[in-house]
N, C-alpha and C positions, 0 to 999 in steps of 0.2 A: 431403584438405580436405573441409569440410563446408560445404554451401550454406546461406545464410540463407534462410528463407522470406520472401515479400513482406511479411508481417506483422512478422516479427522485424526486417527491414531498415527498415521504416517508422519504428521507434522511433529509428534512426539518422538517417534523412533528415529527420525532423521536429524534430530537436535543433538549437537555436540557442544562442548565448551566453546569451540570457535564459531558455531553457527546457531546462535539463539533464534528460535522460530516463533517469535511474537511480533505482531504488527502493532503499530502505534499511530498517534496523531499528535500534532503540535498546534494548539489553537492560540491565537493572539486575541485577547479580550479587552474590550473598552469598559472600564468600571462606569457605573452611573455618575452623572454629574454631581460633584459635591459629596462623593462617598467618603465616609470616615470610619467604616467598620473594619473588621478583620476578615478578609476574603477567604483565607484558608479555613477558617472556622465556618464560614458560610457554606462553603463546598462540602466540608465534612458533615455538617448538619444536614445538608440536603440529601447527601448519600445515605446517611443514617436512616432517614425517613423513607427512603425509596429502595433500599436494598432488595426488599422482598418482591419488587416488580421484575427483577431480572435474575433468573436462575444462574446465568453466567457468573454473577458476582458472588454467589452463595454456594457454589458446588466446587468440589475438589476431586481428585483422582484417587481411585482404589486399584491397585495393581492386582492382576490375576496371579495366583500361585505359580511359581516357577516360570512366569511370563509365557504361559502357553496360549494365551489368547489376548485380545485387546483389552485394555483396562476399562473401567466403568466410572461414570460420574456418581458421586454420592453427595447428599447434603451436609454442609459444614454449619453447624449451629453456634459456633464460636468465632465470629468474624472480628478481627482486631483492626478497627479502622484507623487507628494511630499507625499501624504497620503499613496498611494498603494506601492510605492518603498522606502524603508527605509534603512539607514546605521547605522550599529552597529560595535563597536570595542571591542574585548576581552581584558580583564585585563591581564598583564603579569603573567606568561610566555606565555600564549595562547596555552594551551594544548587541545587535542581532548576531555578530560574529562570536560573542561570548555564549550567547544562547545556543548557537549551532554547536560549539564545542560541548557544551553541557549536555544537550540532547543526545549528541553522538556517544558520550560516555554513558549515560543512563541507558541507552538502547543497546549496549554491549553486554549487560549483565543478565544472566538467566534468571528466570522466575522460580520462586520456591515451590516445588511441587508438592510439598506437604500441606500448602494452603491453596485457596482459590487462586487461579492463575492470572492475576491483574494487579496492576499498580497505577497510581495517579500522583502527579506532582504539580503543586501550585508554585509557580516560579515568579518572584516579584524582583523588582530592582531594575526593570527596563527603563532606559533614559527617556523614552517618549511617553511614559506614564501608562503604558499597557501592562497587563498581566499575562503571562504565558501559562497555559495549561497542557502538560504533557501526559498522555496516557498510553499504556501498553497492556495488551492482553494476548495470550497465547492463540496462535492461529487454529489450534485444534478445537477451539470453542467459540469462535466469533463470527460465524457466518449465518446466514439465514435468519431464522426466528431469534437466535441468540442476539444478533446484531440489532434487530428491531427492538427488543426488550432493552438492550443497553442504551439505546438512543432515547427511549421513553424515560429512562432514569436521569440521564444527564441534561437533556435539552428541553427547553421551553421555547414557545413561539412569541413570548413577550417578556419584558423584564420582571413582570410580577410571577413569582414562582408558584407552580400549581400546587394545590393541596391534594394529596392522595390519601386514599383510605389506609389506615394502619394495617400492619401485618397481623394475620390470625394466628393465634397460639397453636403450635403443632402438638399433635397428640402422639402418644407412644412413648418409646424409650428415650427419645430426643438424643442429645449428644453422647449418651452412653452406648447408643446402638453401634455395634461393630458387625461387619460381615464376616461370617465364618468361611473357612476354606471350602467346606462341602457346598455352601450356598453359592459362592463365587464360581466354582467349577460347574455346578449345575446350570447356572445362568449363562456360562460361556458355551456350553453344549447346546442349550436351547436356542441361544441366538445364532449360533453357527448353522443349526438345522434350518432355522427360519431363512437364512440368507441363502443357502443352497436351494431351498425351495423357490425363492424368488428368482434365482438364476435360471432354474429349469423353466419357470413360467415366462421368462424373458427371451428364450431362444428363438421363437418365431419373430418377434419384434427386431431382435438383433440381426437375423438374416435379412430381413426387409431393409434394415438401416445400412447394412454393409453393401447390399446391392445398389441402394440409392447412392451411397457415397462412391462407389465404383463408377457409377454413370457420370457423377459430377466430376471425378478426376479424369475420366475420359474425355469430357467435354473441354477440359482445361488444357488439352494437349495443344502445343503451339507449333506453327510451321518452322521450316528451316530459316535460320537468321533471326527469328524472334526470340525474345527473352523467355526462358522457361519459368513456368509457374511452380513447378514441383522443384523443391530445394534438396540439395545433398547436405553433406555435413558443412558445418561452418568453418571458416579458416581460423587458424590460431591467432589469438591477440593477447595483448597484456592483461585483459580482464579475465582470461581463462586460466586461472591458477588456484592453488589452495589458498584459503584466507584465515586471517587470525580473527579474534573476537573484537578487536579495536575498530571503531567506525569513523568515518568522515560523514558530514551532513551539511547540506545547503538547501536553499529555497528560492522560489521565484513564483510571482503572481502575475497573471495576465487576464484580461477581460474576456469572458467567455463569448459574449454575444458578437463581439468584433472578430474573434477567431472563427466563430460559426460563419459569419458573413464572408470572411476572407476564404475559407475552405470552399464555399459555395462559388465564389468568384473564380477560383483557379481550378475548380473541377474536383473537389475532394470533400472530406468531412473534417470535423475537429480532430478525429483519431488520425487521419492522414497527416494533418498539419503537425501534430505531436510527433509523429513517426519521422516526417520529413526534417523537422527541427533537430531531432536526436541524430538522425543519419548525418546531417551536415556538421553538427557540433563534433560528434565523435570522429568524423573523418578529418576535421581541422585539427582537433586535439592529437590524434595519432600521427598525422602527416607532419606536425611540427617536430615530432620526435623521431621521425623516420621509422615509425612502427605501424603504418597503415598497410594492411594486407592487399595484395592485388585483387584477390576475390572479394566479392561483396559481404559486408558484415551482415549477420542475421540476428534478429531480435526474437527472444522467447516472450510471448505474450499471453498472460493468463486470460481465459475466457470463462464466463459462468455458464453452467449447464442447468441452472435452476429455471424450472418451468414457471409460468406466471401464475401467481396464487399459491405457490409452494412455500410454506412457512416452517418446514421441518428444520430442526435444529442440528444441522450438519453442514459440512463443506461440500459443495457441488461445483468443482472447477477443474478445468483441464488446461492444456497449454497448446498453443499454436505457434508456428514459426513465420515471421515475416521478413521478406527480403528488403533490406535497408539500402541496397543499390549504391553503396559507396564507390563502386567502380565506374559509375557513370558520371562524367564530368559536367554535363549539361544540366542545370537545375530543373528545368521544366520536365525533361525526359526522366530524371530521377524521380520526380514527384509522381509522375504517371506510373512508373514501375512499382513504387511503394504502394500506391492506391490499388493497383491491380492485384499485388501479391496479398494484401490485406484482405481484400474482398474475396479472393479465391480461397484463403484459409477459412474465413467465416463461412463460406458456402458449404465446405466439407463438414465443419463442426456442426452445422444445422442438421445435416442428415445423420450424423453419428451420435447426436444427443442421447438417444435411447440406451446406448451401450457404453458411452464414455462415463467413467466415474462410477460405474457399477460396484456395489459392495462385494469385495471377494475375500471372505475369511480364510486365513492361512495359519495353520497351527504353528506356534513358535515364532510368528512374525516379529514380536517385540524384540527378542535378543537377536534374531537374524538380521533385521533391518538396521538395528543400532550398531551391530558389528560391521556391517557393510558401509555404513556412513562413516565410522571412525577410520576404516581402512582406506576409504576413498580420500578423506582429508589428509591422512598422515603418510601415505605412501607415494605422493607426487603423481598419482593417477589422473588427477584434475588437470595436471600440466601436460601429461604424456598422451592421454586419449584425445581423439578428434572431438572437438566440442559440437553439441547440437545447436547452441546459440551463443553469441558473444556477449549479449548484455540482456537484462530483463526490463521490459517496459510495460507498464500497466496503466490503463485508464479506468478510473473508478467513478461511476456517477454518484454524485452527492446530492444533498439537499438544496432545493432551488430558493427556499425562503430563508431569511435571516433568522438565526437561532440565538438563544441566550443560555448561558450556564451560571446558575446560581445568581440571576439578576444582571450579569455582565453580557454585553453584546459581543458575539463572536465576529470579529473582523476578518480573520483568516483561518483556513482549516487545512493545514499541511499534512500530507501523509508522510509516515516513516515506516519503511518497509525492510525487506529481508534479502540481503545478498547471500550467496551460498558458494561452496567450493566449485569452481569452474565458471561461476558467473559472479564476479566480484563487485558488480555495479547494478544497482536497481533503481530505475527512474520510474517514480509512480506520480501520476497526475490526478488530481480529484476536483471536480466541479463543486462550487459552493456559492450560492447567493450572487450569481452573476460574475463570478471570477473562476479562473482555473489556477489551482494552486499546485506547484510542483515541488517535489521532495526527492532529492538525490541521496541515497543511502549506499555507502560503499565501504569495503575494507580499507582502513586507512594506510596500511602497508602498500596497497596497490595504487589507491587514488588518495593522495593527502588531502588535508583540508583546503590548502591553497590551490591544489589542482581541481578540487571539487568546484571552487569559485571560478577558476578559469573555464571549466566547462559550462557553467552558467553564462559566463560572458559569451561563449561560442553559441549557446542556444539563443541568445538575443540577436546575435549577428545572423544566425540561421533564419530567424523569423523576419528579420529586415529583407533578407534574400527572397524568401517566399513572397513577400509584399510586392516585389518587382517582377514576379512571374506574369506573363500574358494572360488575360482573362479568357475564359472559355466563351463560346459563342452564346450571345444573349445574356451574359452576366452583367451585373450592376457595375457602377463606377469602382475605381480602386479603393481598397480599404487600408488604412493605416492603424495597426494595433498599438494603442497607447498603454504603456506598462502601468499596472496597478500602483498606487502610491504605497511604497514600502521603503524600508530603509536601504541606503546605499553604502557601498564599501569600496575601498581601493581596488581598481582593475589591475590584475597581476600583469607584470611585464611579459611580453611575448617570449615563450619558450624558444630556446635555440634549437636547431635541428641537430640534436645530439642523441646518442643512445639513451635508453630508459633510465639507466642508473646514474646518469650525469646529474650533478647538483643543480637543482632548479634555481633560477635567479630570484632575488629578493623582491618582494611586492612593494609598490610605491606606498607612501604614507600619506599621499594627498587624497582627500575624499572627493569624489566627482558624482554627478548627478546620473550619470549612465553606466556606472560601474555595477559590479556583480552585487547580488542581494546580500545586505548586512545591515548595519545599525544606521538609524536616521542621524544626520549630522547635528552637532550641538547647536549650530546656527539656526536650525529649522525649528519653529515652535511646535510643540507637540499638538496634535489635532485634538479638539475638544470632543469628548465622547457625545454621541447623539443622545437627544433626550429619550428616555424610555417611553415606549409606546404604551398607550392605555391598554390594560388587560381586556381580552374578550370576555363575554358573559356566557354563563351557562354551557349549553351543548355546543355552541359555536366554538368556544375554547378547547373543549375536549376533543372535538373533531380536528381542529387545526393542529393541536399537539400531536395527535395520532398520525396525521398525514405527514407532518414534517419528520416525525420519528422514523416512519416507514421509508421516507426518501433518504434519510441519513444513513440507514442501513445499507 
């Protein structure tokens, strides 16, 4: 059995019917030229041969008696692939808008905790000839080594699928093995003792880390009249409310190298570009509804605490807060403020890494945290309490090389993430093979599907604004970011400056080339899939697959 860390288990305990705690991906795949097979069967066959490579696919939860301690992972020897891998077909015409609606609905349902915590969907019927592949897995088990293992199962570096060694037959009692109450309790006590011993050993390092972090915070003190780097509580916004389990979802793709060059020219990074885009887009969206707070919006930004080379199978993540400076009218000054706040937050986290995310066993934490999560969502506390952040924004480094899934080339790799009570909108971006793919996941009651597309349009406009910023000294010539070739949908009409509950205007039915992300117009010919690359040979193929898998995690 494998013990869940307190952080891994928290994703289980904080889950309610309104807040599923799984993360997902939406991949758009180009089938090989002239393909005439059954892609769903190809995917299922590939997974059947490779399940043993990733324990995240073959383990399930065993709860502790009376929920006195965190649950453990145990092997499940009876995996029903027909349950975990499913086939769906979009109705005609098969637009990206229809796909977004479907993914939003699939992402809203809880995973079955009596089985391994993952599901995959092969979605056919897209009008441009592509196949969509949506996956979701519980956040309690998909970080670190588990993510690397999962990448090795799903992805190849060529269209030729790798052959993997077959699974070895397991010894012992197999599927009839059940953990007894005494065995579970003994394991819980032993694990808690180990964690408390580690805490005691960590005390000297924790003292040094806190001292260093205090020095960094002291150095970040600003003079009179300057913008403060230390942030207070966030202002109230429409996104700081209790949510339902219903989701809205939209996507956008941008070229990564051009964004990187743009960031360098205007004195920032790709992360700063993303933050500045979100700042301007959210400010426009809220201002049109007379809902923009006078104080600056604050973003909650997940940061990894994993040391280089650490492949332990657990979550190691914390959260920092970044000033989105929506109270600054001048775009150039706002960009500088966002960059300064982001760098200041990262500097503090670097010093606190030894103590952040430390495993802290608490007796009875499963029922205690679950009760508090339910109370928080159903008592309007999310609306009444001052928020720590207004929106969640995450930047995930992805694989740089082109990957293949069961012989199909992956064209886009969109993240699908987790909104929560008090943070109804999650904007996650992920780099992949030269592009930056954005996914907006939100509670549909607070941000409808049409409003999600409207926000995508504002993100585009914000990028154009950043392109017009003056260059920093010694920077190269201006950079124009050309949007990746994706489907287009009607741009929604501009919302009137009315209160939040006013009825939104109907969207136009005319397709345009610059509108928000959705389906390719019928007048545009589908792109022909690229020819499959020749498979690498011998050790080179194995090394390339391992490198791509590590990057994908």
